[in-house]
FIMIDO-471798 format. One record per residue (C-alpha): residue number from 1; y, z, x. Coordinates in steps of 0.02 Angstrom, whole numbers, plus 50000, padded with zeros to 5 digits. Example, Ala and Ser with C-alpha at 12.3 -4.5 7.8 and 13.67 -1.06 7.14 Angstrom:
# residues 2
+-----+-------+-------+-------+
| pos |    c2 |    c3 |    c1 |
+-----+-------+-------+-------+
|   1 | 49775 | 50390 | 50615 |
|   2 | 49947 | 50357 | 50684 |
+-----+-------+-------+-------+
# end
This chain:
# residues 439
+-----+-------+-------+-------+
| pos |    c2 |    c3 |    c1 |
+-----+-------+-------+-------+
|   1 | 54195 | 53918 | 58377 |
|   2 | 54165 | 54081 | 58313 |
|   3 | 54115 | 54095 | 58130 |
|   4 | 54242 | 54182 | 58020 |
|   5 | 54184 | 54330 | 57920 |
|   6 | 54274 | 54450 | 57831 |
|   7 | 54292 | 54582 | 57984 |
|   8 | 54415 | 54461 | 58060 |
|   9 | 54514 | 54463 | 57912 |
|  10 | 54650 | 54576 | 57909 |
|  11 | 54610 | 54711 | 57782 |
|  12 | 54760 | 54783 | 57751 |
|  13 | 54847 | 54605 | 57709 |
|  14 | 54707 | 54581 | 57586 |
|  15 | 54722 | 54747 | 57481 |
|  16 | 54915 | 54723 | 57481 |
|  17 | 54898 | 54534 | 57423 |
|  18 | 54759 | 54600 | 57293 |
|  19 | 54897 | 54732 | 57213 |
|  20 | 55052 | 54597 | 57225 |
|  21 | 54927 | 54484 | 57111 |
|  22 | 54872 | 54641 | 57006 |
|  23 | 55056 | 54676 | 56978 |
|  24 | 55108 | 54487 | 56924 |
|  25 | 54940 | 54485 | 56821 |
|  26 | 55045 | 54641 | 56744 |
|  27 | 55215 | 54540 | 56746 |
|  28 | 55131 | 54382 | 56674 |
|  29 | 55066 | 54489 | 56522 |
|  30 | 55196 | 54497 | 56381 |
|  31 | 55233 | 54305 | 56408 |
|  32 | 55102 | 54201 | 56463 |
|  33 | 54884 | 54175 | 56411 |
|  34 | 54901 | 54023 | 56541 |
|  35 | 54971 | 54118 | 56694 |
|  36 | 54862 | 54278 | 56660 |
|  37 | 54726 | 54180 | 56674 |
|  38 | 54772 | 54091 | 56814 |
|  39 | 54838 | 54233 | 56923 |
|  40 | 54673 | 54340 | 56847 |
|  41 | 54553 | 54198 | 56950 |
|  42 | 54672 | 54217 | 57097 |
|  43 | 54683 | 54435 | 57092 |
|  44 | 54485 | 54420 | 57093 |
|  45 | 54491 | 54290 | 57237 |
|  46 | 54604 | 54425 | 57345 |
|  47 | 54517 | 54559 | 57292 |
|  48 | 54337 | 54530 | 57303 |
|  49 | 54327 | 54506 | 57506 |
|  50 | 54421 | 54673 | 57518 |
|  51 | 54254 | 54749 | 57484 |
|  52 | 54111 | 54777 | 57619 |
|  53 | 53929 | 54819 | 57567 |
|  54 | 53968 | 54985 | 57624 |
|  55 | 54111 | 55026 | 57519 |
|  56 | 54010 | 54975 | 57368 |
|  57 | 53872 | 55084 | 57387 |
|  58 | 53993 | 55220 | 57444 |
|  59 | 54126 | 55210 | 57289 |
|  60 | 54089 | 55324 | 57167 |
|  61 | 54205 | 55266 | 57028 |
|  62 | 54072 | 55098 | 57024 |
|  63 | 53946 | 55243 | 56965 |
|  64 | 54019 | 55353 | 56843 |
|  65 | 54029 | 55320 | 56658 |
|  66 | 54230 | 55260 | 56662 |
|  67 | 54162 | 55132 | 56758 |
|  68 | 53989 | 55108 | 56732 |
|  69 | 53999 | 55113 | 56541 |
|  70 | 54104 | 54945 | 56510 |
|  71 | 53952 | 54870 | 56616 |
|  72 | 53836 | 54941 | 56508 |
|  73 | 53918 | 54858 | 56353 |
|  74 | 53941 | 54694 | 56439 |
|  75 | 53765 | 54684 | 56503 |
|  76 | 53682 | 54732 | 56345 |
|  77 | 53789 | 54585 | 56270 |
|  78 | 53700 | 54475 | 56392 |
|  79 | 53536 | 54537 | 56330 |
|  80 | 53586 | 54529 | 56175 |
|  81 | 53602 | 54323 | 56205 |
|  82 | 53406 | 54351 | 56195 |
|  83 | 53386 | 54372 | 56005 |
|  84 | 53536 | 54279 | 55964 |
|  85 | 53476 | 54136 | 55856 |
|  86 | 53640 | 54029 | 55882 |
|  87 | 53671 | 53876 | 56026 |
|  88 | 53710 | 53937 | 56197 |
|  89 | 53867 | 53882 | 56184 |
|  90 | 53901 | 54002 | 56062 |
|  91 | 53813 | 54133 | 56152 |
|  92 | 53908 | 54089 | 56306 |
|  93 | 54085 | 54105 | 56190 |
|  94 | 54016 | 54269 | 56126 |
|  95 | 53998 | 54338 | 56307 |
|  96 | 54159 | 54288 | 56351 |
|  97 | 54235 | 54421 | 56237 |
|  98 | 54154 | 54558 | 56345 |
|  99 | 54199 | 54480 | 56516 |
| 100 | 54350 | 54579 | 56547 |
| 101 | 54278 | 54734 | 56536 |
| 102 | 54190 | 54702 | 56709 |
| 103 | 54364 | 54720 | 56785 |
| 104 | 54357 | 54929 | 56740 |
| 105 | 54270 | 54985 | 56884 |
| 106 | 54342 | 54847 | 57016 |
| 107 | 54505 | 54914 | 56946 |
| 108 | 54459 | 55102 | 56964 |
| 109 | 54412 | 55061 | 57167 |
| 110 | 54568 | 54950 | 57207 |
| 111 | 54685 | 55094 | 57147 |
| 112 | 54585 | 55234 | 57185 |
| 113 | 54603 | 55164 | 57381 |
| 114 | 54799 | 55101 | 57357 |
| 115 | 54954 | 55194 | 57309 |
| 116 | 55039 | 55049 | 57225 |
| 117 | 54970 | 55088 | 57051 |
| 118 | 55196 | 55114 | 57035 |
| 119 | 55208 | 54918 | 57071 |
| 120 | 55106 | 54862 | 56928 |
| 121 | 55164 | 54968 | 56790 |
| 122 | 55348 | 54930 | 56827 |
| 123 | 55328 | 54743 | 56861 |
| 124 | 55245 | 54774 | 56671 |
| 125 | 55384 | 54855 | 56594 |
| 126 | 55543 | 54749 | 56682 |
| 127 | 55438 | 54602 | 56610 |
| 128 | 55442 | 54686 | 56440 |
| 129 | 55630 | 54717 | 56453 |
| 130 | 55617 | 54509 | 56492 |
| 131 | 55554 | 54502 | 56319 |
| 132 | 55650 | 54644 | 56234 |
| 133 | 55818 | 54553 | 56293 |
| 134 | 55788 | 54371 | 56241 |
| 135 | 55716 | 54442 | 56069 |
| 136 | 55892 | 54519 | 56056 |
| 137 | 55978 | 54367 | 56122 |
| 138 | 56001 | 54285 | 55943 |
| 139 | 56044 | 54416 | 55842 |
| 140 | 56214 | 54410 | 55967 |
| 141 | 56202 | 54215 | 55992 |
| 142 | 56137 | 54148 | 55818 |
| 143 | 56158 | 53984 | 55908 |
| 144 | 55999 | 54031 | 56007 |
| 145 | 55884 | 54052 | 55864 |
| 146 | 55791 | 53888 | 55881 |
| 147 | 55787 | 53938 | 56076 |
| 148 | 55732 | 54084 | 56091 |
| 149 | 55608 | 54118 | 55949 |
| 150 | 55461 | 54060 | 55927 |
| 151 | 55377 | 54052 | 55750 |
| 152 | 55437 | 54210 | 55690 |
| 153 | 55619 | 54292 | 55699 |
| 154 | 55622 | 54424 | 55846 |
| 155 | 55467 | 54353 | 55953 |
| 156 | 55513 | 54242 | 56097 |
| 157 | 55333 | 54235 | 56172 |
| 158 | 55161 | 54277 | 56081 |
| 159 | 55159 | 54353 | 55917 |
| 160 | 55226 | 54468 | 55816 |
| 161 | 55088 | 54587 | 55804 |
| 162 | 55055 | 54601 | 56023 |
| 163 | 55234 | 54597 | 56048 |
| 164 | 55246 | 54756 | 55957 |
| 165 | 55106 | 54840 | 56012 |
| 166 | 55158 | 54826 | 56197 |
| 167 | 55380 | 54852 | 56121 |
| 168 | 55280 | 55035 | 56063 |
| 169 | 55216 | 55049 | 56219 |
| 170 | 55338 | 55064 | 56311 |
| 171 | 55437 | 55143 | 56172 |
| 172 | 55317 | 55316 | 56229 |
| 173 | 55334 | 55296 | 56381 |
| 174 | 55521 | 55276 | 56408 |
| 175 | 55534 | 55441 | 56316 |
| 176 | 55394 | 55536 | 56416 |
| 177 | 55491 | 55485 | 56597 |
| 178 | 55638 | 55503 | 56533 |
| 179 | 55614 | 55706 | 56462 |
| 180 | 55528 | 55704 | 56621 |
| 181 | 55694 | 55657 | 56714 |
| 182 | 55803 | 55771 | 56620 |
| 183 | 55694 | 55915 | 56672 |
| 184 | 55711 | 55881 | 56856 |
| 185 | 55912 | 55847 | 56840 |
| 186 | 55938 | 55668 | 56830 |
| 187 | 56041 | 55656 | 56717 |
| 188 | 56107 | 55461 | 56702 |
| 189 | 55941 | 55390 | 56732 |
| 190 | 55859 | 55507 | 56573 |
| 191 | 56000 | 55412 | 56475 |
| 192 | 55947 | 55256 | 56519 |
| 193 | 55780 | 55241 | 56501 |
| 194 | 55834 | 55353 | 56332 |
| 195 | 55946 | 55204 | 56305 |
| 196 | 55806 | 55059 | 56323 |
| 197 | 55667 | 55152 | 56230 |
| 198 | 55770 | 55154 | 56062 |
| 199 | 55805 | 54969 | 56096 |
| 200 | 55626 | 54956 | 56106 |
| 201 | 55591 | 55046 | 55944 |
| 202 | 55738 | 54962 | 55854 |
| 203 | 55659 | 54798 | 55898 |
| 204 | 55501 | 54862 | 55802 |
| 205 | 55568 | 54918 | 55647 |
| 206 | 55725 | 54796 | 55626 |
| 207 | 55660 | 54631 | 55703 |
| 208 | 55471 | 54597 | 55723 |
| 209 | 55298 | 54719 | 55677 |
| 210 | 55144 | 54733 | 55640 |
| 211 | 55089 | 54865 | 55507 |
| 212 | 54965 | 54918 | 55643 |
| 213 | 55084 | 54975 | 55756 |
| 214 | 55198 | 55038 | 55614 |
| 215 | 55064 | 55161 | 55549 |
| 216 | 55007 | 55215 | 55722 |
| 217 | 55204 | 55292 | 55754 |
| 218 | 55186 | 55442 | 55663 |
| 219 | 55027 | 55464 | 55781 |
| 220 | 55122 | 55435 | 55966 |
| 221 | 55280 | 55538 | 55892 |
| 222 | 55175 | 55719 | 55863 |
| 223 | 55077 | 55652 | 56024 |
| 224 | 55229 | 55659 | 56108 |
| 225 | 55292 | 55819 | 56069 |
| 226 | 55134 | 55897 | 56082 |
| 227 | 55124 | 55827 | 56247 |
| 228 | 55294 | 55885 | 56339 |
| 229 | 55299 | 56076 | 56203 |
| 230 | 55167 | 56108 | 56155 |
| 231 | 55132 | 56172 | 55968 |
| 232 | 55332 | 56178 | 55950 |
| 233 | 55367 | 56036 | 56010 |
| 234 | 55228 | 55966 | 55879 |
| 235 | 55352 | 56058 | 55750 |
| 236 | 55481 | 55982 | 55826 |
| 237 | 55420 | 55827 | 55832 |
| 238 | 55366 | 55810 | 55642 |
| 239 | 55552 | 55853 | 55593 |
| 240 | 55633 | 55739 | 55703 |
| 241 | 55493 | 55612 | 55665 |
| 242 | 55543 | 55638 | 55476 |
| 243 | 55707 | 55627 | 55494 |
| 244 | 55699 | 55472 | 55598 |
| 245 | 55598 | 55400 | 55448 |
| 246 | 55727 | 55427 | 55317 |
| 247 | 55864 | 55350 | 55415 |
| 248 | 55768 | 55197 | 55455 |
| 249 | 55697 | 55179 | 55289 |
| 250 | 55865 | 55184 | 55235 |
| 251 | 55938 | 55051 | 55348 |
| 252 | 55778 | 54931 | 55379 |
| 253 | 55752 | 54811 | 55225 |
| 254 | 55613 | 54730 | 55366 |
| 255 | 55515 | 54907 | 55403 |
| 256 | 55518 | 54935 | 55174 |
| 257 | 55457 | 54744 | 55159 |
| 258 | 55308 | 54793 | 55287 |
| 259 | 55242 | 54961 | 55237 |
| 260 | 55281 | 54934 | 55035 |
| 261 | 55176 | 54766 | 55053 |
| 262 | 55034 | 54906 | 55082 |
| 263 | 55054 | 54979 | 54933 |
| 264 | 55070 | 54824 | 54851 |
| 265 | 54892 | 54773 | 54899 |
| 266 | 54792 | 54894 | 54847 |
| 267 | 54895 | 54918 | 54668 |
| 268 | 54909 | 54741 | 54633 |
| 269 | 54728 | 54648 | 54675 |
| 270 | 54756 | 54513 | 54586 |
| 271 | 54912 | 54466 | 54678 |
| 272 | 54840 | 54468 | 54819 |
| 273 | 54683 | 54368 | 54780 |
| 274 | 54818 | 54235 | 54728 |
| 275 | 54862 | 54228 | 54894 |
| 276 | 54729 | 54223 | 54985 |
| 277 | 54704 | 54070 | 54867 |
| 278 | 54831 | 53986 | 54926 |
| 279 | 54816 | 54037 | 55097 |
| 280 | 54654 | 53943 | 55086 |
| 281 | 54711 | 53785 | 55021 |
| 282 | 54850 | 53780 | 55164 |
| 283 | 55017 | 53808 | 55038 |
| 284 | 55169 | 53872 | 55133 |
| 285 | 55197 | 54071 | 55097 |
| 286 | 55320 | 54188 | 55114 |
| 287 | 55302 | 54337 | 55258 |
| 288 | 55268 | 54453 | 55126 |
| 289 | 55159 | 54333 | 55044 |
| 290 | 55057 | 54295 | 55195 |
| 291 | 55037 | 54482 | 55215 |
| 292 | 54959 | 54506 | 55060 |
| 293 | 54839 | 54375 | 55088 |
| 294 | 54801 | 54414 | 55272 |
| 295 | 54752 | 54597 | 55208 |
| 296 | 54643 | 54521 | 55067 |
| 297 | 54570 | 54430 | 55208 |
| 298 | 54544 | 54569 | 55306 |
| 299 | 54462 | 54667 | 55159 |
| 300 | 54355 | 54506 | 55131 |
| 301 | 54301 | 54520 | 55305 |
| 302 | 54264 | 54684 | 55307 |
| 303 | 54154 | 54682 | 55170 |
| 304 | 54053 | 54549 | 55226 |
| 305 | 54030 | 54634 | 55408 |
| 306 | 53960 | 54787 | 55325 |
| 307 | 53819 | 54697 | 55233 |
| 308 | 53794 | 54582 | 55411 |
| 309 | 53760 | 54736 | 55495 |
| 310 | 53644 | 54823 | 55358 |
| 311 | 53532 | 54677 | 55413 |
| 312 | 53523 | 54716 | 55605 |
| 313 | 53560 | 54881 | 55608 |
| 314 | 53478 | 54931 | 55764 |
| 315 | 53514 | 54797 | 55886 |
| 316 | 53627 | 54671 | 55797 |
| 317 | 53590 | 54498 | 55770 |
| 318 | 53637 | 54445 | 55960 |
| 319 | 53778 | 54415 | 56053 |
| 320 | 53896 | 54263 | 55963 |
| 321 | 53824 | 54263 | 55801 |
| 322 | 53991 | 54315 | 55700 |
| 323 | 54022 | 54150 | 55638 |
| 324 | 53855 | 54109 | 55611 |
| 325 | 53822 | 54256 | 55509 |
| 326 | 53994 | 54243 | 55399 |
| 327 | 53934 | 54058 | 55370 |
| 328 | 53768 | 54106 | 55287 |
| 329 | 53852 | 54266 | 55181 |
| 330 | 53941 | 54112 | 55124 |
| 331 | 53814 | 53999 | 55071 |
| 332 | 53823 | 53978 | 54882 |
| 333 | 54005 | 54034 | 54875 |
| 334 | 54169 | 53980 | 54831 |
| 335 | 54354 | 54014 | 54847 |
| 336 | 54386 | 54188 | 54950 |
| 337 | 54207 | 54226 | 54946 |
| 338 | 54170 | 54064 | 55020 |
| 339 | 54291 | 54106 | 55185 |
| 340 | 54202 | 54108 | 55347 |
| 341 | 54284 | 54181 | 55523 |
| 342 | 54205 | 54227 | 55703 |
| 343 | 54337 | 54375 | 55697 |
| 344 | 54324 | 54507 | 55566 |
| 345 | 54482 | 54587 | 55644 |
| 346 | 54380 | 54777 | 55660 |
| 347 | 54335 | 54814 | 55839 |
| 348 | 54181 | 54898 | 55800 |
| 349 | 54109 | 54772 | 55662 |
| 350 | 54136 | 54650 | 55790 |
| 351 | 54016 | 54748 | 55907 |
| 352 | 53887 | 54790 | 55793 |
| 353 | 53872 | 54644 | 55709 |
| 354 | 53816 | 54580 | 55887 |
| 355 | 53738 | 54731 | 55946 |
| 356 | 53705 | 54839 | 55808 |
| 357 | 53711 | 55030 | 55824 |
| 358 | 53687 | 55028 | 56004 |
| 359 | 53824 | 54937 | 56031 |
| 360 | 53928 | 55032 | 55935 |
| 361 | 53858 | 55185 | 56037 |
| 362 | 53916 | 55110 | 56198 |
| 363 | 54076 | 55054 | 56120 |
| 364 | 54132 | 55231 | 56072 |
| 365 | 54041 | 55299 | 56225 |
| 366 | 54173 | 55218 | 56317 |
| 367 | 54330 | 55277 | 56245 |
| 368 | 54287 | 55460 | 56223 |
| 369 | 54249 | 55446 | 56420 |
| 370 | 54404 | 55358 | 56430 |
| 371 | 54522 | 55470 | 56370 |
| 372 | 54438 | 55604 | 56441 |
| 373 | 54498 | 55521 | 56610 |
| 374 | 54660 | 55515 | 56559 |
| 375 | 54682 | 55712 | 56483 |
| 376 | 54768 | 55794 | 56630 |
| 377 | 54957 | 55837 | 56645 |
| 378 | 55071 | 55693 | 56718 |
| 379 | 55166 | 55547 | 56683 |
| 380 | 55005 | 55440 | 56743 |
| 381 | 54890 | 55540 | 56628 |
| 382 | 55017 | 55510 | 56490 |
| 383 | 55035 | 55312 | 56524 |
| 384 | 54843 | 55305 | 56511 |
| 385 | 54827 | 55406 | 56358 |
| 386 | 54937 | 55299 | 56272 |
| 387 | 54849 | 55121 | 56312 |
| 388 | 54656 | 55192 | 56265 |
| 389 | 54738 | 55278 | 56100 |
| 390 | 54806 | 55102 | 56042 |
| 391 | 54662 | 55025 | 56067 |
| 392 | 54568 | 55151 | 55976 |
| 393 | 54701 | 55193 | 55840 |
| 394 | 54718 | 54990 | 55814 |
| 395 | 54542 | 54958 | 55800 |
| 396 | 54490 | 54992 | 55620 |
| 397 | 54651 | 54818 | 55603 |
| 398 | 54604 | 54722 | 55719 |
| 399 | 54470 | 54671 | 55861 |
| 400 | 54584 | 54704 | 56015 |
| 401 | 54439 | 54707 | 56159 |
| 402 | 54399 | 54540 | 56101 |
| 403 | 54592 | 54478 | 56113 |
| 404 | 54652 | 54392 | 56276 |
| 405 | 54823 | 54507 | 56294 |
| 406 | 54802 | 54672 | 56219 |
| 407 | 54611 | 54680 | 56285 |
| 408 | 54663 | 54645 | 56472 |
| 409 | 54817 | 54771 | 56445 |
| 410 | 54672 | 54884 | 56373 |
| 411 | 54580 | 54835 | 56549 |
| 412 | 54720 | 54851 | 56674 |
| 413 | 54812 | 55018 | 56584 |
| 414 | 54637 | 55101 | 56603 |
| 415 | 54581 | 55027 | 56757 |
| 416 | 54751 | 55037 | 56870 |
| 417 | 54797 | 55212 | 56771 |
| 418 | 54638 | 55267 | 56795 |
| 419 | 54618 | 55238 | 56977 |
| 420 | 54796 | 55333 | 57009 |
| 421 | 54704 | 55451 | 56915 |
| 422 | 54568 | 55459 | 57042 |
| 423 | 54668 | 55451 | 57192 |
| 424 | 54775 | 55606 | 57141 |
| 425 | 54598 | 55709 | 57125 |
| 426 | 54507 | 55642 | 57281 |
| 427 | 54366 | 55796 | 57263 |
| 428 | 54349 | 55755 | 57064 |
| 429 | 54308 | 55580 | 57069 |
| 430 | 54152 | 55592 | 56966 |
| 431 | 54238 | 55700 | 56856 |
| 432 | 54189 | 55563 | 56689 |
| 433 | 54013 | 55609 | 56738 |
| 434 | 54002 | 55793 | 56748 |
| 435 | 54125 | 55820 | 56598 |
| 436 | 54278 | 55900 | 56727 |
| 437 | 54399 | 55739 | 56698 |
| 438 | 54540 | 55715 | 56828 |
| 439 | 54704 | 55783 | 56787 |
+-----+-------+-------+-------+
# end
């Protein structure tokens, strides 16, 4: 009986299967962590046999900065296990936060040769629409609240931070496509897409939203206006954004509460510390008090993170050492000062504590190179720019790359859309290395 080799396998069918599973991953992301984890394994099993040894030698996406820097950051984290002073379990747990970065060059290679990137985009969008509809359902049929909403009003799956970030991507992607359709005289589709964008936006400002999402809104509005119409568009976006903000401020008590709590955080430090103490004791808090407590915890984490980084600024304390260093800083302390964590809720700090300034340099170099990859014109480049900017601008308040859903949204967004950009410019596949990014 002849041996079965990869050459005997229908490679085209395997590639189609891998594309389908990548789409399935995108569909699962807004809904289920468990389903996403299973589908990621199946995607890798389907994808790996589609690469032949000669393909890997010739594949330029594996040697560009856009594909190489994520691997370099993972490699530094792997080496960081050598100077870490925590248990092997903690080192491996710390390294696991970097594993997803290895998928970026694989997705580049997959969708540089595949024309099915739109499968992934459409799948993610339709899945997000499903979450949107379930999120709105109890406002129409209040009896469904206990079924449709989980721990937070308006949130049927995941959490309000993740949901609002997904909906934010949908808002600005849909508006861009709607304007493009209008210019192409596809008026009915433009109206439908604009209507969906308004539903996503209304969900953010009236039902459930993270403060980070709200703070990023003005940036994305101005960027959208500039991207579509240049400097005139920037001015128009500023005016339209100001009018929209005024309308929302006067009609959404929820959004007013979210934003005014930021003022309370800075003007009432005693209230903030009181709610932090209540949170530590396990007391039940109102939503506004939860916001005060979580913001206060973040400030405490940041202060400690800076001191921890200062003790090992160049190469860091080693992979997986975040919790151990916070525990060291809490020795002999009481109350708020005794709080420990394995997540400082700040991406740069999370990397710097473990890998120092060298790790930070790799992280920011990766972000900048991925931004440059999407600096060209067109729908795909705009989608990619949204994903990268949301991750970067949200990083001062969250460890998005290490979070499961938001980290995989970044990886698949950059990988799939970056592969599509590279496919559209086959003569410039080394653009991220030479400085001539794909457009």
